[in-house]
N, C-alpha and C positions, 0 to 999 in steps of 0.2 A: 663802156665795154670795148675792149681792144679787138678790132676786126682785122688788124694787119696780119698778113701771113708770117709764120715763124721763119727764123733763119734756115731751118731745115727744109721747110716746104718750098721756099723760093728756089732751091736747087733742082727740084724735080721737073721732069718733062711735064708740060701742062696737062697731058692726058692721064697723069697719075696723081694719086693723093696718098697722104700719110694718115694713118688712123691707129688707134689702140688695138692690140691683140684681143681676140675672143676665143673662148674654149671651142667654139664651133669651127674654128679655123684649122683644127688639128689635122684633118685628112688632107686638106689642100696644102698645108705647110709641109707635111710629110712628103707629098708628091714633089713639091718644089725642092726640098732637100735632096731627094733622090736624083732629080734632074741635075742639080748643081754638083753633087758628088760624082755622078757618072761623067759629067763634062770634065771634071778634074781628074778622071781616070781611076776612081776608087769608090764605087757605089756601096761597098761593104760598110762604109762609115755612116750611111744614112740611118735615120731614126724612124721608128714606126709611129703611127698616131697614138698608140697606147703609151709608148715611152714619153712622147711629148706631153700628153695629158697628165701623166704621173709627175712630170717636172713642173708643169704649170699649176698643178693643184697642191704644190708643196706649201708648207706653213710660212715660208719666207719669200714667196713670189706672189706679186699682185698683178693679175692679168691686165687690169686697167692702166697700170702705170709702168710695168716692167717689161712689156713686150710691144713691138711695133710692127705694123703691116703697111706695105706699099701695094696698092691695088689699082687696077684700071677702072675706067668709067663703067665697064661691064661687070665689075666685081671679081675679075681674075687677080689672084695674088701674084705679084711680080717680085716681091722681096719681103723678107721678115728679119727681125733681130730681137734679141732678148738679153737682159742683163741679170746675172745670177750673183748673189752675195756669197762669195766663197768663204770669207772669214771676216767677221766683226765690222762689216761695212767699210773695210779698208782694202780688201782684195776682191775685185770684181772680175767675173768672166763674162765675156760677150760672145754670143753664139748666133750666127745668122748667115743668110745667103741671099743673093739676088738670082733670079731665074736666068739661065744663060740666054734666053731669047730676048731679054730686056737689058742687055749690057749697054752702057754709054748713055743712060738717061738720068743720071744723078742719083740712082737708088742707093749705091754703096755709101757715098758720102753723106747722103741724107740720113741713113740709118746709123752710121757711125756717130754722127753729131747728136742724133736723138738719144742714143744710148749714153753718150758721154754726159749730156745734159742731165739725164736721170741719175747717173752715177754721182754727179756733183751734188744733187739733192740728197741722195742717200748717205753720202759721206759725212753729212752733218751729224749723223748718229754715231760716227766712229769716235774712238777715244782721241782727244785733241793732239796727243803726241805721236800718233801713228802716221806713217807714210801711207798714202792712198794710191793704189795702182789699178789700172784696168787692163785685162789681157784678152787675147783672142788667138785662136790657132787656125792657120790656113795651109793650103797645099804649098809646098816649097816652090812648085813650078807654076803657080798662078801669078803670072807677071803683072796682070792688072790689079789683083788683090794686094800684092806686095807694094806696088807703086801707090795705091790708094792709102794704105796704112802709113807708109812713110810720109806721104803728103800731109797726113793728119797728125804727125808728130809721134808715131809709134816706132819702136826699134825692136829688132829681134833679140830674144832673151834665151830661148831654149829650142832644141831641135828634137824631133820625134820620128820614129819609124813605126809603120804598121808592118809587122812581120807575119809570115805565113809558111805553112808546110802543107804539101799535098801528098798524102800517103797512098802508096800502091799496094801496101801489105801491112800486116800488124807491126807496130813498132817493137823495139826490144822490150823484153820483160823488165819492169823497173826493179832496180836493186837498191832497196832502202837500207840506210845505215843500221847497224846493230842496235836493237832496243827500240826502234821506231816502228809503229804500226798504224795503219789506216783504220779509222772507225767511221761508221755512218754519222753524218751530221744531224743532230737532233736540235732543232731550233730552240726549244724551250729549255734545254739543258746546257747547250754549248755556246749560246750567243754572246754572253758576257766574256767568256774566255777568248773567243775568236775575235771579238771587237778589240780587246786589249792586245792580242797578238798582232792584229792588223795595224794598229797604231804604232806598236813598237817596231815592226818590220820596216815601216816606211818613214820613221822619224827623221832619218838623216837625209832624206831625199829633198831636192829643191822643190819648193812650193808646197810641201806638206805641213799641215797643221792638224793636230790631233782632233778627231771627230768626237762628238758626244755620243753616248750610247743611243739616245733617241734618234739622232740624225742618221747614225750608222744603220740602225734597224730599218728605218724608212727607206734609205737608199738601197739596202740589200734586199730586204724582204718585200718591199713594195714594187720592185722591178717586175714588170709584166712577164719577163722570161725567167723569173726565179724558179730554179729546179734543184732542191737540195740533194737529189740523187746524183747530180753532176759534180757536187762539191767534194773535194778530196782534202781531208784534214788529217795531218800526221801527228801522232801523239808520242811523247816520251814519258811513259808513266801517266801522271795526272797533269802534264803540261803540254800545251800545243807547241810543237817545234816548227811546223810549217803548214802551208795550206795552198790550195788552188781553188778559187771560187769561179766556177765555169757556168756558161750559159750559151744559148744560140744567138747569133746576130746576123741578120740579113742573109740568111741562107748558108752560113758556115758555123762551125763550132768556134766558140770564142772563150779564150782564157781571160776573163775580165780582170782578175787580180791574183797574182801568185806571189807569195812572200815566205821568207824563212827568217825566223828570229835570230839575232846575232850569235847567241851561244851555239847554234846548230849549223852555222854556215861552214862552207869549205869541206863538207863531208859527203857531198853527192846528193843531198836531199832535194835540192831544186831540180836536178836532172831527173830523179826518180819521180817526182810529182808531175813533171812534164810528160814523161813516157807513160805514166799511169793515165793522165788526161787524154793523151793522144789515143791510147788503146781503147779507152771508154768511148770516145767519139767514133772511132773506126768500127767498133762492134755495134754501134747504133746507126751505122750506115752513113756516117759523115766523115769523109776522108780529108776534107780541107779544114784546117784549124788556123786561127789567127790570134794575134794579141797586139797591144800597143805598148811602146816602151820609149822612155827618154833616151835619146842617142848617147847621152853622157851619163847614163845610169851609174851612180857611185858604187854599186855592189858588183858591177861587172856582168849584169844580166844579159846585155847584148851579146857578149862572148858565149854565154851559156846557150842562148837561143840559137846562135849559129852552130854551135857544137852539136846540138841535137837535130840539125838539119833544116832549121828555119832560115828564110831569106827575107830581105827587105822588099815589101810589095809596094810601098808608097812612103813618101817622106813629107813631113809637115814642120812648120815653124810657128812658134808662139811669139806674137808681137805684144809689146806692152807699152803703156803710156802712164807716166807718173802724173797724178792729179794734185798731189800735195806732198811736200817733203816731210820727213819725220823719222821716227823709229821704225826700222824695217822688221816686219814679220818675216818668217821663213818663206822665201820665194824661190 
C-alpha cells in the first residue's frame, strides 16, 4: 500500500489537508464562495447551497472523484474545487475558490493540480482524435489568481463582463417588431421548441456546443430559482423568434440567457426583450438587474446592453490549458 503523500498534498501548509468533496459540504462551500467573491469585489456571482447541490447531484458528476476540499485540522473549509465535463470528456470546466483568510498556504496550486489530475483520468473516455482542454474563469483583477494560473501553464482565452442596470423608474415600454408577440411559457408544451431555439441562437458563439434535450431540461428546470413566470418567449406565428430566460441571483434580477434566432436579428427584438424583462423585475420590486456576457460577443450583444443603459460591473477572464492536442471542438 502506498502511504507516500501525493504531489498535491505536499504543497499544502501542514495544518491543512486535501480530501474529496461531500454533499454535506454545500452550506460551508457556499459561504466560502461568497467570501471569495466579495473579496474580489462581486458577491453577486456567489452560488447558493441549493445551486451547488443541484450541480453536484448531476448525472455526470461524481462527488467522490470530481470535487476536492482543503480543510483545517478543526474541519473548517479553506478551499474547494470541482471539475465539470462540459463536452465529451474533452472540454472541462474547473470551478473553485480559496478562502481569502487562507491565502499563501498552497491551496490554489494544490487544487489546480488535483483537478488537472482528475481531468487527465476522465479524458481517457474522450474520442482519441479530440483536443482536450480545461478552462476556468477568474476575476480579471485577481493578481494572485492570474499568476497562479500562468505558473501552472494556463493562458487567457476569453474575456467576460458582468453587466448591470439600476432602475430609478419603469423602463421604456418595449416595442416588439410587427408580428411578434409574447406568450406565457408552458413547460410541457414549449420546452422542445425553446431548447432548439436556444441551441440555434448560440451556435456561432465561442465555446458553444449544442446541448441535448435531457441536459437542457435538467439545467433549466432543475434550477432552484426556476420561475417560468419570469421567462419571456417571443413568437412569430408558430416559431420562437427570441427569448429571455430570467431568474433571481444573490439578491438581484438576473437575465440568465437572452437569445434571438438569426432570421429575426437586427429588428429590435433583443432590445424589446430586455425592456420587457427590466419592467417585469421593476414591477416585482427588484430595480437592480444583471447579466453575464462574453466581451467579444459575435452578435454585438455588448453594444445592445450598453444601449439600454447597462454598464460593466465587473470583468473576468477565462484561462485554459491544453491537456492533449487534436481536433478542436468549438471553443
